[in-house]
Each structure stands twice: as structure tokens, then as C-alpha cells.
N, C-alpha and C positions, 0 to 999 in steps of 0.2 A: 307774574308768570309762575305757574306751578312747576314743581320739580318731580320728574318721574321717579318712583321708588327704586327701580332697578339702577338708574343712573346714580342716585344718591348712595345706594349700597355699594356699588362698584367703586365709586369715588372714595368711599371709606376704606376699601381694600387697597386702593392706590396709595393711601396715606399710611399703609402699613398695619392697619387694624384688621383682625381676622374677619373675613366676610363669610367664609363657608367652612364649617367643621362637619366632618362625616365620620364619626367613630365607626370602626368596623368596615370601612370602605375597602374594596379589593385592591386598589392600586391608586397611585397619584394620577394616573391617566383618567380614572373614573371621576376624581375630584375636578380635574381640569375640564372634562367633558360636561359635567353638571354645571360648572360655572359658565361655560360657553353657551349652554342652553339658556341660562339666565340672561346673558348678554343679548341673545337674539330677541328677547322681549322688548329691547329698546325700539325695535321697528314695529311697534304695535299701532293700532288705529288711533290710540290716544297719545302718540308721541308728540313731544313739544320741541321748541327751539333748544331747550336745555339738553334734550336727548341727542339732537343733531350735533350740538357743540361738543358734547361729551364723546360721542362716537369718533369725531374728528380728532379730539384731543388724545385718544388712545391709539390712533393710527389709521382709522378707516377714512376713505374718501368721502363717504356719505353714510348715514345711518342705515340705508337699505343694504349696504354691503354685509352687515352682520348676518343676514339670511343665508349668504353663501360662504360664511366663514367656516373653516375646518381646522382641526388641530394638526400641526406638523410633527415630525419626529422629535421626541424629547432630547434635550441637551442638558446633561448634568453639570453642575457648577462646582468648580474647585477654586481654591485660593492658595496663596503662598504667604507665609508669615515672614516678616522682616527679620525676626530673631534667627531664623534658619537661613534665609537668603544671604544675610550678611556674612555668614561663615562658609559659604559655598566656595570650594576650591577645585582646581583641575583634578579629575579623577573621581570626584563625588558623583553619586547617581542623582540626576535631576528629578527622577520619578519619586524619590524619597521626600521631596519638598512639597508635594501636592497634598492638600488637605481637603477632604470631602466636606462640603458645607451642609449637606443634607437637603439642598435645594435643586429643583429641576425646572428648567425653563421650557415651556411648550410654545413654539411659534404658532401664531394664529394666521392662517393663510386665506387669501381670496383669489381664486383662479390661479392657484399655484404660487402666488407671490406673498412673501412675508409682509404682513401689515402691522400686527400687534403681537403681544405675547402674554402668557399667564405663567406666573412663577409659583410653584407648589413647594411647600416646606414639608418634609417628612419629619415625623416625630418618633423618638425612641421610647416614648411613654407607652407602657404596656397596660392595656385596660383589663378589666376583671376576667374576661374570657380570652385573653391573648390578642385582642384587637389592637390595631395601631391607628393612630390619628394622622391625617394629612390635611392641609388647608392651603387655599390660595392666599398668598401674601402680597402679591403685586399684579397689577394689570396695566399693560401699556408697554413702555420702553420701545416705541416704534423705531426710533433711529438706530438703536443698538441691534434689534432683531432684523431690521432691513439690511444692515451692513453684514451681519452674520450670514444672511441668505445669499448675498452676493458672493460669498466665499465658498458656497456649495459644500457645507459640512457633510461628512460621511456618517454612517450609523455609529461609528466609534468615536466621533469627535466630542469634545467637551469644552466648556467655557472656563477659562482660567483668569482669575482676577488677582492683580497685585495692586490693590486699592490705594495704599499709601503712595505708590509711585504713579498712579493713574494710568496703569497699563491694563488693556483688555486684549486677551489673546485667545485664539482658537487652538486647542491642543489635539494632538492625535499621535498614534504610534505608527511609524513606517520603518520597515526593515530593521526592527529591533531597537529603534531609537525614538526618543521623544522629540517631536517637532512642534513648533509654535508659530502660528500665523497671526500677524498683527491685524487687529480689527480697525484700529484708528492710528493715524500718524502721531508720533511723539518725537519731535525733533531733538529734544534734550537727550534722549537715549538712542538717537539715530535709528529709530524704528519707523518703518514705512508700512502703511496699510496695504494688505494683500501680499506682503513679502513673508516668506517662510524662513524661520530661524531654527538652528539647532539649539535645543533647550540648554544643554550643558554650556555651550558657548555664550548664549544670551545671559544665563544666570551668572556666569563668571564675570561678564561685563557689568552686570547690575549690582554685584556684591558690595562694592565700595559705596555706591550711592545708597544702597539699602542700609549700610552701616551708619552713614551720616544721618539719614532720616531717623533711624532707630535711636541713635544717641540723642538727637534733638528731642524726640518724643519722650524718651525716658527723663530727660532733664526737665521738660515742662511738667511731666507728671510728678516728679520729685518736688518741684517748687509748689505745686498745687496741694499735694497731700503731706509733704514733709517726709515722705519715704518713697523708695522705689517701688513701682508696681510692675513686676515682670509680666510679659505676655504669657497666656496660658499655653502650656506645652502642646505641641502639635502631634497628636497620637493617632488621628484618624487614618484609615487605610487609603492608600493612593490607588488609582486605577491600574489594572494589570496591563502590561504591554501586549500588543497583538502581534 
């Protein structure tokens, strides 16, 4: 059984290898749109069983769905480093902990429903004429993007990852405060999917756990390398409150 070249190339991107580089592109949206056009080629007259399987693997019900696929509103991705979270105390500003990852996730919708997604990485590399480079680094994540869609994010919403604690949250600013909505259940931290939490209160609850995980991580690193390897300081700018 032969493999369709588009499916093979897209699978490479799903494994984290750059599929599409567009020096001088106007925006990450242009990159995502170009990639989506390539995905639509899966439903060609020469499509194979591999193409059908791949389309389902990245979230479509059938390969024919790619013809109706559209890009949804982009969601910027932020993260929180444990070295900062472990020090969080009452009165601290939760917005100061948010670190811009330079990644934007574009939902891929079919008839208004999130099915898949494209993650675009922005680059700070300046080309000879001031051009900037963006590229698609991931295709898929159907479960995550479908759960995000169920929360009905606003135009100011962003995805917040606290990866070491396995927390996925949808962030937004309401009435001058940062609020976080859990995307998935996490019984250990008493977080329930769909529930909204005040960021300052939640970060305060997570501080001790973050400290425990951080210390364990540093101990492992010290044993492996013979010296402590501190995390890179978090200096990226956080999103502004609305």
C-alpha cells in the first residue's frame, strides 16, 4: 500500500519536525492557512487507506471532512515555570508568572466544531530584510482542541500549560483579574474540568506542590550532571489584562 506524500509530510510535522517554513510570511495565520490547504490534498482522487487513517488520527471523522475544514480563532500558548510558581505568595500578581511560549494554536473546524488543530511557532530570528520566520510544528491534538471548544473561549482567551503538574487551563482576564478554567480534571489538585478558578488562589494552592516537584527535578538533574542546572529565567512578557 503506497503512502500519500501529503500524509507522510504531515506526519513528520506531528513528530515535531518542521514541515513548512515560509520566510517573509505576513503572519502565523498565513502559515496555518497554507498548511491547511496542503491537508486538503488528502482528499484527492488518488487518496489511499493510509490517507483515510491519517485524517482520522488527527481528528477528522473521514478524509472527506478536510474539504470543509476552516481555521478557527487563534489561541496563544503560555506556560508557568515551577521556579516561579513555587515562590508564589498571597499578594503576588499571578499575571507575572505567565511566560509567552511563542506558539499559537489554530483550531481546525468542520461545520463550526473543533476537530483538529495546527500549532504555529513564531521565530525571533530576523532575516536579511527584516523578515521573520514561522512554521507549523504540530498537527492534531484532537482531544485537547475539542475540549477547548466546549469551553467556548473568547477572543482574549489563551492556553496556559503547567506541564510538570499536568495542568491544562484556559486563561482570560475578567473584571481586572486573571481567571483560569480547567480543561481537564485533575483530582490531585482538586481541579474540575469546566470550573473557573481565580488564578491567584489557584497558584497559591499549587505553590507547595510546585516546590516539591521542582526540588525533585533539581535533585535528579544534579545526580545526572554532577551539578545543579537551574531553569532559564522567565523574562518573556505576559499578556496584558483586559
